[in-house]
SEMAR-387738 format. One line per 5 residues: number of its first residue (from 1); their letters; for each residue x, y negated, z of N, C-alpha, C. Coordinates in steps of 0.1 Angstrom, whole numbers, plus 5000, padded with zeros to 4 digits. Each point is the difference from the previous one (the first is absolute). Layout:
NUM = a = X Y Z X Y Z X Y Z  ... .
This chain:
1 = mhlai = 2411 4805 6018 5007 4987 4996 5008 4995 5011  5011 4994 4996 5010 4994 5009 4993 4990 5009  5003 4999 5013 4993 4992 5010 5001 4985 4996  5012 4996 4997 5002 4985 4997 4992 4996 4988  5001 5009 4989 4992 4997 4988 4985 5000 5003 .
6 = asllf = 4996 5010 5008 4986 5001 5003 4995 4987 5007  5008 4995 5009 4997 4987 5007 4998 4989 4990  5009 4999 4991 5000 4989 4990 4987 5001 4992  4996 5012 4996 4988 5002 4992 4988 4996 5008  5000 5003 5013 4989 4997 5009 4998 4985 5000 .
11 = vatip = 5011 4992 5002 4999 4986 5001 4995 4994 4987  5004 5006 4989 4996 4995 4987 4985 5001 4998  4993 5008 5007 4986 5002 4998 4992 4991 5009  5006 4993 5009 4993 4991 5009 4996 4987 4992  4987 4997 5000 4996 4988 4992 5007 4988 5004 .
16 = gagpa = 5005 4992 4991 5007 4988 5002 5015 5002 5005  5004 5012 5001 5014 5002 5005 5010 4997 4990  4997 5000 4987 5009 4997 4989 5010 5012 4998  5008 4999 4990 5009 5011 4996 5010 5003 5012  5003 5012 5002 5009 5004 5011 5014 4998 4995 .
21 = eppas = 5009 4995 5009 5014 4997 4997 5008 5012 5006  5009 5006 4992 5008 5011 5005 5009 4995 5011  5003 5008 5010 5009 4996 5010 5014 4999 4995  5007 4990 5005 5014 4997 4995 5009 5011 5006  5009 5005 4992 5010 5010 5005 5012 4999 4991 .
26 = sttaa = 5012 4998 5007 5012 5000 4992 5008 5013 5002  4994 5010 5006 5007 5012 5003 5003 5007 4986  5012 5005 4998 5003 5007 4988 4999 5015 5002  5000 5007 4988 5000 5015 5001 5012 5005 5007  5012 4994 4997 5012 5005 5006 4999 4998 5015 .
31 = qvekl = 4994 4990 5005 4999 4998 5015 4991 5010 5006  4989 5004 4993 4991 5010 5005 5007 5014 5000  5007 5002 4989 5008 5013 5000 5010 5001 5011  5007 4989 5003 5010 5000 5011 4993 5003 5014  4989 4994 5002 4993 5002 5013 4997 5015 5001 .
36 = tadgk = 4995 5006 4989 4997 5015 5001 5013 5008 5002  5011 4996 4993 5012 5007 5002 5006 4999 5014  4997 4989 5006 5005 4997 5014 4991 5007 5010  4990 5007 4996 4991 5007 5010 4989 4991 5005  4998 4989 4993 4989 4990 5005 4988 5001 4990 .
41 = addav = 4994 5012 5000 4989 5002 4990 4988 4991 5003  4997 4998 5013 4989 4991 5003 5002 4986 4995  5012 4995 5002 5003 4986 4995 4999 5000 4984  5006 5011 4994 5000 5001 4986 4986 4999 4994  4991 5008 5007 4986 5000 4995 4993 4987 5002 .
46 = ekgra = 5002 4994 5012 4994 4987 5002 5004 4989 4990  5013 4999 4998 5005 4990 4991 4997 5004 4985  5001 5013 4997 4997 5004 4987 4985 4998 4996  4991 5002 5009 4986 4998 4997 4998 4985 4997  5006 4991 5008 4998 4986 4997 5006 4996 4987 .
51 = avaah = 5012 5006 4997 5007 4996 4987 4992 5005 4988  4994 5012 5001 4992 5005 4989 4987 4992 4999  4994 4996 5011 4988 4992 4999 5003 4986 4993  5012 4995 5002 5004 4988 4994 5005 5002 4985  5005 5012 4997 5005 5002 4987 4995 5014 4995 .
56 = pddvd = 4988 5002 4998 4994 5013 4997 5005 5007 4988  5006 4992 4990 5005 5007 4988 5014 5003 5001  5007 4998 5011 5014 5003 5002 5002 5015 5002  5004 5008 4990 5001 5014 5001 5011 5004 5010  5011 4992 5001 5010 5003 5010 4995 5000 5014 .
61 = lrlal = 4992 4989 5003 4994 4999 5013 4991 5012 5003  4992 5004 4990 4991 5012 5002 5008 5012 5004  5012 5002 4993 5008 5012 5003 5006 4999 5014  5005 4988 5003 5006 4998 5013 4990 5002 5011  4988 4995 4999 4989 5002 5010 4997 5015 5001 .
66 = argla = 4999 5007 4988 4997 5014 5000 5010 5008 5008  5013 4996 4999 5010 5007 5008 4998 4997 5015  4997 4988 5003 4998 4997 5014 4988 5007 5006  4989 5001 4992 4988 5007 5005 5003 5015 5002  5008 5005 4990 5003 5015 5001 5009 5002 5013 .
71 = aqarh = 5009 4992 5002 5009 5001 5012 4991 4999 5013  4991 4991 5000 4991 4998 5011 4991 5012 5003  4996 5007 4989 4990 5011 5000 5006 5013 5003  5013 5002 4998 5007 5013 5000 5004 5004 5014  4997 5013 5003 5003 5005 5013 5007 5014 4998 .
76 = vnrqv = 5011 5002 5006 5008 5013 4999 4999 5007 5013  4995 5013 5000 4999 5008 5012 5007 5013 4997  5005 5006 5011 5005 5014 4999 4991 5009 5008  4997 5012 4994 4991 5009 5006 5009 5011 5006  4998 5002 5013 5008 5010 5008 4990 5008 5008 .
81 = nvkvs = 5004 5013 5001 4992 5009 5009 5008 5002 5013  4994 4995 5011 5007 5000 5012 4991 5007 5011  5006 5009 5007 4993 5006 5011 4999 4990 5012  4988 4998 5005 4999 4991 5011 4997 5007 5013  5008 4998 5011 4998 5006 5012 4991 4992 5010 .
86 = kedia = 4996 5006 5011 4992 4992 5009 5008 4989 5006  5013 5002 5001 5008 4989 5005 5001 4988 4991  5000 5004 4986 5000 4989 4990 4987 4992 5001  4989 5007 5002 4987 4993 5001 5000 4991 5012  5005 5005 5011 5000 4993 5013 5009 4987 4998 .
91 = rgeva = 5011 5001 4993 5009 4988 4998 4994 4991 4990  4992 5006 4991 4995 4991 4989 5010 4998 4989  5009 5009 4999 5010 4999 4989 5005 5014 4996  5005 5000 4987 5005 5012 4995 5014 4997 4993  5010 5008 5004 5013 4999 4994 5001 5009 4988 .
96 = vpaaq = 5003 4993 4988 5001 5008 4988 5015 5001 4997  5005 5012 4998 5014 5002 4997 5004 4992 4987  5012 4994 5000 5004 4992 4989 5001 5008 4987  5005 5012 5001 5001 5008 4988 4986 5004 4994  4990 5002 5009 4987 5003 4995 4994 4988 4994 .
101 = lgdap = 5002 4989 5006 4995 4987 4994 5006 4997 4987  5013 5003 4998 5006 4997 4988 4996 5009 4988  4996 5013 5004 4995 5009 4990 4985 4999 4997  4993 4992 5008 4986 5000 4999 4996 4993 4986  4989 5006 4994 4996 4994 4987 4995 4986 5002 .
106 = vkidy = 5002 4991 4990 4996 4986 5001 4986 4999 4993  4992 4993 5007 4986 4996 4995 4999 4985 4998  4997 4996 4988 4999 4986 4998 4985 4996 4997  4995 4990 5007 4987 4995 4999 5000 4985 4997  4989 4996 4993 4998 4985 4998 4987 4996 5005 .
111 = dsgpf = 4999 4988 5006 4988 4994 5003 4993 4997 4987  4987 5003 4999 4993 4999 4987 4998 4985 4996  4998 4992 5009 4997 4986 4997 5011 4993 4992  5012 4998 5007 5011 4994 4993 5005 5008 4988  4999 5013 5001 5004 5009 4989 4992 4996 4987 .
116 = eeaml = 4987 5000 5001 4992 4997 4989 5001 4985 4995  5003 4991 5009 5003 4987 4997 5013 4999 4991  5010 5007 5005 5012 5001 4992 4998 5005 4986  4991 5010 4999 4997 5006 4986 4993 4990 4992  4991 4991 5005 4993 4990 4993 5010 4990 4994 .
121 = hldfg = 5010 4996 5008 5010 4991 4995 5009 5006 4989  5003 5013 5001 5008 5007 4990 4991 5001 4987  4988 5004 5002 4991 5001 4988 4999 4987 4992  4999 4989 5008 4999 4987 4994 5013 4997 4992  5011 5002 5007 5013 4998 4993 5002 5008 4988 .
126 = ikrap = 4997 5013 5000 5001 5008 4989 4991 4996 4988  4988 4995 5004 4991 4996 4989 5006 4987 4993  5006 4992 5008 5006 4987 4994 5013 5003 4993  5008 5010 5005 5013 5003 4994 5002 5015 4999  4993 5006 4990 5000 5015 4999 5013 5007 4998 .
131 = qrqdl = 5010 4992 4996 5013 5007 4998 5010 4996 5011  4996 4995 5011 5008 4997 5011 5003 5014 5007  5012 5005 4999 5003 5013 5005 5000 5000 5016  5004 4989 5006 5001 4999 5014 4986 5002 5006  4990 4994 4994 4986 5001 5005 4995 5014 4999 .
136 = rvfqc = 5003 5007 4989 4995 5013 4998 5007 5010 5009  5013 4998 5001 5008 5009 5008 4996 5000 5015  4997 4987 5005 4996 4999 5014 4986 5006 5002  4991 4998 4990 4987 5006 5001 5001 5016 5000  5008 5005 4992 5002 5015 5000 5006 5005 5013 .
141 = flltd = 5010 4992 5005 5006 5004 5013 4989 5000 5011  4993 4989 5001 4991 4998 5011 4989 5011 5000  4994 5003 4989 4990 5010 4999 5006 5014 5003  5012 5003 4995 5007 5012 5003 5003 5002 5015  5006 4989 5006 5003 5000 5014 4988 5002 5009 .
146 = agrie = 4989 4995 4996 4988 5001 5008 4992 5013 4997  5005 5008 4990 4993 5013 4998 4988 4998 4992  4997 4989 4993 4989 4998 4991 5004 5006 4986  4999 5013 4999 5006 5007 4989 4993 4997 4987  4987 5001 4999 4993 4997 4988 5003 4986 4995 .
151 = rakga = 4999 4991 5009 5003 4986 4996 5015 4998 4996  5008 5007 5007 5015 4999 4996 5002 5006 4987  4994 5011 4997 5001 5006 4986 4995 4990 4990  4989 4994 5002 4994 4990 4991 5010 4988 4998  5006 4995 5011 5010 4989 4998 5012 5005 4993 .
156 = itaal = 5005 5012 5002 5012 5005 4993 4997 5001 4985  4988 5006 4997 4996 5002 4986 4999 4986 4993  4994 4990 5007 4999 4987 4994 5013 4994 4998  5009 5001 5010 5014 4995 4998 5007 5006 4988  4999 5013 4999 5007 5007 4989 4994 4995 4986 .
161 = talpk = 4988 4997 5000 4993 4995 4988 5005 4986 4996  5001 4991 5011 5003 4986 4998 5014 4996 4998  5009 5008 5006 5014 4996 5001 5009 5008 4990  5011 4994 4995 5009 5007 4991 5005 5013 5007  5001 5011 4993 5004 5013 5005 5015 5001 5000 .
166 = tsala = 5006 4995 5010 5015 5000 5002 5003 5012 5009  5013 5003 5001 5005 5010 5009 4998 4996 5014  5002 4987 5002 4999 4994 5014 4985 5001 5005  4991 4998 4991 4986 5001 5003 4996 5015 5003  5006 5009 4993 4998 5014 5002 5004 5004 5014 .
171 = ttmaa = 5012 4995 5004 5005 5004 5013 4991 4994 5011  4996 4987 4998 4991 4994 5010 4987 5007 5002  4994 5003 4989 4986 5006 5000 5001 5014 5005  5011 5007 4998 5001 5014 5005 5002 5000 5015  5005 4989 5006 5003 5000 5014 4988 5001 5009 .
176 = ygaer = 4988 4995 4994 4988 5000 5008 4996 5015 5003  5000 5008 4990 4997 5014 5002 5010 5007 5009  5012 4997 4999 5011 5005 5008 4998 4997 5015  4995 4988 5002 4997 4995 5014 4989 5008 5006  4990 5003 4993 4989 5008 5005 5005 5014 5003 .
181 = akrdd = 5009 5005 4991 5005 5014 5002 5008 5000 5013  5008 4990 5003 5007 4999 5013 4991 5000 5012  4988 4995 4998 4991 4999 5011 4991 5013 5001  5005 5010 4994 4993 5013 5000 4986 4999 4994  4999 4992 4989 4987 4999 4993 5002 5004 4985 .
186 = pegaa = 5002 5013 4998 5003 5004 4986 4988 4997 4990  4988 5000 5006 4988 4997 4991 5001 4986 4995  5002 4991 5010 5002 4986 4996 5012 4997 4991  5010 5007 5002 5012 4999 4992 4997 5004 4986  4993 5011 4998 4997 5005 4987 4991 4990 4992 .
191 = elmap = 4991 4995 5007 4991 4990 4994 5008 4988 4995  5009 4995 5008 5008 4988 4996 5011 5003 4990  5005 5012 5000 5010 5004 4990 4995 5003 4986  4987 5004 5000 4994 5005 4987 5001 4989 4989  4995 4987 5003 5000 4990 4989 5015 4996 4997 .
196 = vaaaf = 5009 5001 5009 5014 4996 4997 5006 5011 4991  4998 5012 5003 5005 5011 4991 4994 4999 4986  4987 4996 4999 4994 4999 4987 5006 4988 4993  5003 4989 5007 5005 4988 4993 5015 5002 4996  5007 5008 5007 5014 5002 4997 5003 5015 4998 .
201 = pgnas = 4995 5006 4989 5001 5014 4997 5015 5004 4997  5008 4991 4997 5014 5003 4997 5010 4998 5012  4994 4998 5012 5009 4998 5012 5000 5013 5008  5011 5007 4999 5001 5013 5007 5000 4999 5015  5005 4989 5006 5001 4998 5014 4985 4999 5006 .
206 = ilvdy = 4992 4992 4993 4986 4999 5004 4993 5013 4999  5002 5007 4989 4993 5013 4999 5005 5010 5011  5012 5000 5004 5005 5009 5010 4993 4996 5013  4999 4988 5004 4993 4996 5012 4985 5004 5000  4994 4998 4988 4986 5004 4999 4999 5015 5001 .
211 = gnvlt = 5009 5007 4993 4999 5015 5001 5002 5005 5014  5008 4993 5008 5002 5004 5014 4987 4999 5008  4993 4989 4998 4988 4997 5007 4989 5010 4996  5000 5003 4987 4990 5010 4995 5003 5014 5006  5013 5003 5002 5004 5012 5006 4995 5001 5014 .
216 = rlgrk = 5002 4989 5008 4995 5000 5014 4985 5002 5001  4993 4996 4989 4985 5001 5000 4996 5014 4995  5010 5008 4996 4996 5014 4995 4994 4999 4986  5002 4989 4993 4994 4999 4986 5010 5006 4990  5001 5013 5000 5010 5007 4993 5001 4997 4985 .
221 = pdafa = 4989 5001 4992 5002 4997 4986 5004 4986 4997  4995 4990 5007 5004 4986 4998 5014 4998 5004  5004 5006 5012 5014 4998 5004 5010 5006 4990  4997 5012 4996 5009 5006 4990 5001 4992 4987  4988 4996 4995 5000 4992 4987 5008 4987 5002 .
226 = tldra = 4999 4994 5011 5006 4987 5002 5015 5002 5002  5005 5010 5007 5014 5003 5002 5006 5005 4987  4993 5008 4992 5005 5004 4987 5003 4988 4991  4991 4990 5000 5003 4988 4992 5012 4993 5005  5002 4999 5014 5012 4993 5005 5012 5007 4996 .
231 = vklap = 5001 5014 5000 5012 5007 4996 5002 4999 4985  4990 4999 4993 5001 4998 4985 5007 4987 4997  4996 4990 5008 5006 4986 4998 5014 4999 5005  5004 5008 5011 5013 5000 5005 5005 5014 5003  5003 5007 4989 5004 5014 5002 5013 5002 5007 .
236 = advri = 5009 4990 5000 5013 5001 5006 5001 4995 5014  4989 4995 5005 4999 4995 5014 4997 5011 5010  5011 5004 5007 4999 5012 5008 4989 4997 5012  4999 4988 5004 4991 4997 5011 4985 5003 4995  4997 4995 4988 4987 5002 4995 4997 5015 4997 .
241 = vrtka = 5010 5007 4994 4998 5014 4998 4998 5008 5013  5008 4996 5010 4999 5007 5013 4986 4997 5006  4995 4988 4999 4987 4997 5005 4989 5008 4994  5001 5002 4987 4991 5009 4993 5000 5014 5007  5012 5005 5002 5002 5013 5006 4994 5001 5015 .
246 = vsaml = 5003 4989 5007 4995 5000 5014 4984 5000 5000  4994 4992 4991 4986 5000 4999 4994 5014 4998  5006 5007 4990 4996 5014 4998 5001 5009 5012  5011 4998 5007 5002 5008 5012 4989 4997 5011  4997 4987 5002 4990 4996 5009 4987 5006 4996 .
251 = lrdfk = 4997 5000 4987 4987 5005 4995 5000 5015 4998  5011 5006 5003 5002 5015 5000 4998 5006 4986  5005 4992 4990 5001 5006 4987 5015 5003 4999  5004 5012 5005 5014 5004 5001 5007 5002 4987  4993 5004 4990 5007 5002 4987 5004 4986 4995 .
256 = raqgg = 4991 4991 5000 5003 4986 4996 5011 4994 5009  4999 5003 5013 5011 4994 5009 5013 5006 4997  5001 5013 4997 5013 5006 4996 5006 4994 4988  4991 4998 4990 5005 4994 4987 5005 4986 5003  4993 4993 5008 5003 4986 5003 5014 4999 5008 .
261 = fdaaf = 5002 5008 5010 5012 5000 5007 5012 5005 4991  4997 5009 4991 5011 5005 4991 5004 4988 4991  4990 4992 4996 5004 4988 4991 5008 4990 5008  4996 4998 5013 5007 4991 5008 5014 5005 5003  5002 5013 5002 5013 5005 5002 5009 4999 4987 .
266 = rlgrg = 4994 5001 4989 5008 4998 4987 5005 4986 4999  4992 4991 5005 5004 4986 4999 5010 4996 5011  4998 5004 5012 5008 4996 5011 5010 5010 5006  4998 5012 4996 5009 5011 5006 5000 5001 5015  4988 4997 5006 5000 5000 5014 4995 5013 5006 .
271 = ipdqf = 5007 5005 5010 4996 5012 5007 4986 4999 5005  4996 4989 5006 4986 4999 5005 4989 5003 4990  5003 4996 4987 4990 5002 4990 5000 5015 4996  5012 5006 5000 5001 5014 4997 4993 5009 5010  5002 4996 5013 4994 5007 5011 4985 4999 4999 .
276 = asyaa = 4995 4987 4998 4986 4998 4999 4994 5008 4988  5007 5002 4989 4995 5008 4989 4998 5015 5005  5010 5005 5007 4999 5014 5005 4989 5001 5010  4998 4990 5008 4990 5000 5010 4986 5001 4993  4999 4992 4990 4987 5000 4992 4998 5014 4994 .
281 = aygld = 5011 5006 4995 4999 5014 4995 4995 5009 5010  5004 4998 5013 4995 5008 5011 4984 4999 5001  4995 4989 4997 4986 4998 5000 4993 5008 4989  5007 5004 4990 4995 5008 4989 5002 5015 5003  5012 5003 5005 5004 5014 5002 5011 5001 5010 .
286 = pagas = 4997 5002 5013 5010 5000 5010 5011 5010 4998  4997 5012 4995 5011 5010 4997 5008 4996 4989  4994 4994 4989 5008 4996 4989 5009 4988 5003  4995 4991 5009 5008 4988 5004 5012 5004 5008  4999 5011 5007 5012 5004 5008 5012 5003 4992 .
291 = vmmre = 4998 5005 4987 5011 5002 4991 5007 4987 4997  4992 4989 4998 5006 4987 4997 5007 4995 5013  4994 5002 5012 5006 4994 5012 5013 5007 5003  5002 5012 4996 5013 5007 5002 5012 4992 4994  4997 4993 4989 5010 4992 4994 5005 4989 5009 .
296 = lgtps = 4990 4994 5007 5004 4989 5009 5004 5005 5013  4997 5012 5003 5003 5006 5013 5014 5007 5000  5007 5000 4989 5013 5006 5000 5011 4990 5003  5008 5003 5010 5010 4990 5004 5010 4998 4990  5005 4988 4999 5011 4996 4991 5008 4989 5006 .
301 = pssda = 5012 4997 4996 5007 4989 5006 4993 4986 5000  4991 4998 4990 4993 4987 4999 4986 5001 5006  4996 5011 5006 4986 5002 5004 4998 4992 5013  4987 4996 5002 4996 4993 5012 4994 5011 5009  5005 5001 5012 4996 5011 5009 4985 4999 5003 .
306 = avidl = 4994 4988 5001 4986 4999 5002 4992 5005 4989  5005 4998 4987 4993 5005 4988 5000 5015 5000  5012 5006 5003 5002 5014 5001 4990 5007 5009  4999 4994 5013 4991 5006 5010 4986 4999 4996  4996 4989 4994 4986 4998 4996 4996 5009 4988 .
311 = anafv = 5010 5001 4991 4997 5008 4988 4998 5015 5004  5009 5004 5010 4999 5014 5004 4987 5003 5008  4995 4989 5007 4987 5001 5007 4989 5002 4990  5001 4993 4988 4990 5003 4990 5001 5014 4994  5013 5005 4999 5002 5013 4994 4993 5010 5010 .
316 = ragka = 5002 4999 5013 4994 5009 5010 4985 5000 4999  4995 4988 4999 4985 4998 5000 4994 5006 4987  5008 4998 4989 4995 5006 4987 5000 5015 5000  5010 5006 5007 5000 5015 5001 4989 5005 5009  4998 4993 5011 4991 5005 5011 4986 4998 4996 .
321 = gasss = 4997 4990 4992 4986 4998 4996 4995 4986 5005  4990 4995 4993 4995 4987 5002 4994 4997 5014  4994 5010 5006 4994 4999 5013 5008 5006 5012  5013 5003 4997 5008 5007 5009 5005 4990 5011  5005 5006 5011 5006 4991 5011 5012 4992 4995 .
326 = eamtl = 5007 5006 4990 5012 4993 4994 4995 4987 4993  4989 5002 4992 4994 4989 4993 4995 4989 5009  4993 5004 5011 4995 4990 5009 5011 4993 5008  5011 5008 5003 5011 4994 5007 5007 4989 4990  5001 5003 4988 5005 4991 4990 4991 4987 4999 .
331 = arnlv = 4987 5002 5000 4991 4989 4999 5001 4991 5012  5001 5006 5012 5001 4993 5013 5013 4992 5000  5011 5006 4996 5013 4993 5000 5000 4989 4990  4994 5001 4988 4999 4990 4991 4992 4988 5005  4989 5003 5007 4992 4989 5005 5008 4993 5012 .
336 = tseqy = 5006 5008 5008 5008 4995 5012 5011 4990 4995  5006 5004 4989 5011 4992 4994 4995 4989 4991  4987 4998 4999 4993 4990 4992 5003 5001 4985  5001 5013 4996 5001 5003 4986 4986 5004 4995  4991 4991 5001 4986 5003 4998 4997 5004 4986 .
341 = llaip = 5006 4994 4990 4997 5003 4986 5004 5015 4997  5011 5004 5005 5004 5014 4998 4992 5010 5008  4993 4995 5010 4992 5009 5008 4986 5003 4993  4996 4991 4991 4987 5002 4994 4999 5013 4992  5009 5004 4991 4998 5013 4993 5001 5012 5009 .
346 = vldra = 5008 4999 5011 5001 5011 5009 4986 5002 5007  4995 4989 5005 4987 5001 5007 4988 5003 4991  5001 4995 4988 4989 5003 4990 5000 5015 4997  5012 5006 4998 5000 5015 4998 4996 5007 5012  5003 4995 5012 4996 5007 5012 4985 5000 5002 .
351 = lkasp = 4994 4989 4996 4985 4999 5001 4993 5008 4989  5006 5001 4989 4994 5009 4989 5001 5014 5004  5011 5004 5007 5001 5014 5005 4991 5003 5012  4998 4990 5008 4993 5001 5013 4992 4988 5002  4988 4998 4994 4992 4987 5001 4997 4996 5015 .
356 = anada = 5000 5010 5009 4996 4997 5014 5012 4996 5008  5012 4998 4994 5012 4997 5008 4999 4986 5005  4996 4999 5013 4998 4987 5006 5013 4992 5001  5011 5007 5003 5013 4993 5001 5004 4994 4987  4998 5007 4989 5003 4994 4987 4991 4988 4997 .
361 = kslla = 4987 5001 5003 4991 4989 4998 5005 4987 5007  5004 5003 5013 5004 4988 5008 5013 4994 4995  5009 5009 4996 5013 4995 4995 4998 4992 4986  4991 5006 4992 4997 4993 4987 4994 4986 5003  4991 5000 5009 4993 4987 5003 5010 4990 5005 .
366 = ksyre = 5009 5004 5009 5010 4991 5005 5009 4996 4989  5004 5008 4991 5009 4997 4989 4994 4989 4991  4987 5002 4996 4994 4990 4992 4997 4987 5008  4997 5001 5012 4999 4988 5009 5012 4992 5000  5012 5006 5002 5012 4993 5001 5004 4995 4986 .
371 = lgcpr = 4996 5006 4990 5003 4995 4986 4990 4989 4996  4991 4996 5008 4990 4990 4997 4989 5004 4991  4997 5013 5000 4990 5006 4991 4991 5009 5008  4994 4997 5011 4993 5009 5008 4988 5008 4993  4994 4993 4991 4988 5007 4994 5004 5011 4991 .
376 = lak = 5013 5001 4995 5005 5010 4991 5001 5013 5007  5000 5001 5013 5001 5012 5008 4988 5009 4998  4989 4994 4996 4987 5008 4999 5000 5008 4987 .
């Protein structure tokens, strides 16, 4: 229970004390919000608590105080791996390179006391005004940001039930799962995206994002079914069609990937889609794919020299065999040039031909790691 309110209740139980009078406060919700926006969270909480004690039914004050409490509770840290020398220990300091600090993953924590107090104010406000979108949106954000995934899923589901299902709401609710995906939490992302995808089954963009997360988790049947629905809804959207193909390539269903990239090529006429289709074909039959690659490897006035060289490298690998030195050279060059998606079928075939190939295992693991799907290397 809130400290100020608890104090009032205590006074009210003292014999002869008479009814407690609420403390006077003229602070408005807008003033509390401004203090938080100005970085004065402690002041916002102090004034907000007094204002809520004076006006407990004011939903705007409850929301403003919840924002202040959240700002007060939130801590952002970056996790870095730094080698510490004896000299560093002697000095009592460690110099972290700026580049390493900038690339370090962000970890967000909340102090539990003010966090839960903020949630109580939001729960109260939502109970009083169940269709106030700003209350529900902030509740969903706060739970998502803090990594309380089950509670966030419950809040998202409740919001989708209570609020009109507009395209703007779809975008807002989908953003929470996307945020967890950015923080390398595909499990949390999938949990938060599932109710949104169910609530908006006709929104291809949401289905594509959900399918991407399911792909990262290796949930092949679910990912394929979700992406198939997205393509059915938007068959002329080359981005969505290509995403379906990329998912299949990541999950090493090369027949499906080839068909997907062929469909993308028909829509966009892009050489990268054609090349990816032929690379997927390599995952099915290296020797057969070399016939296709010859088409791209034949010089012409409009040809790209890089495409010609890479296509001919595929031709040489296809002729020499999946575990040949030519195939491994191709795989290493693809990884070095950060063409990780194209490397997957080459490395998959190399491992099928020689399961003990440690170099292929390492390169495949790196490819999936760089693509944000490390678990798919297994």
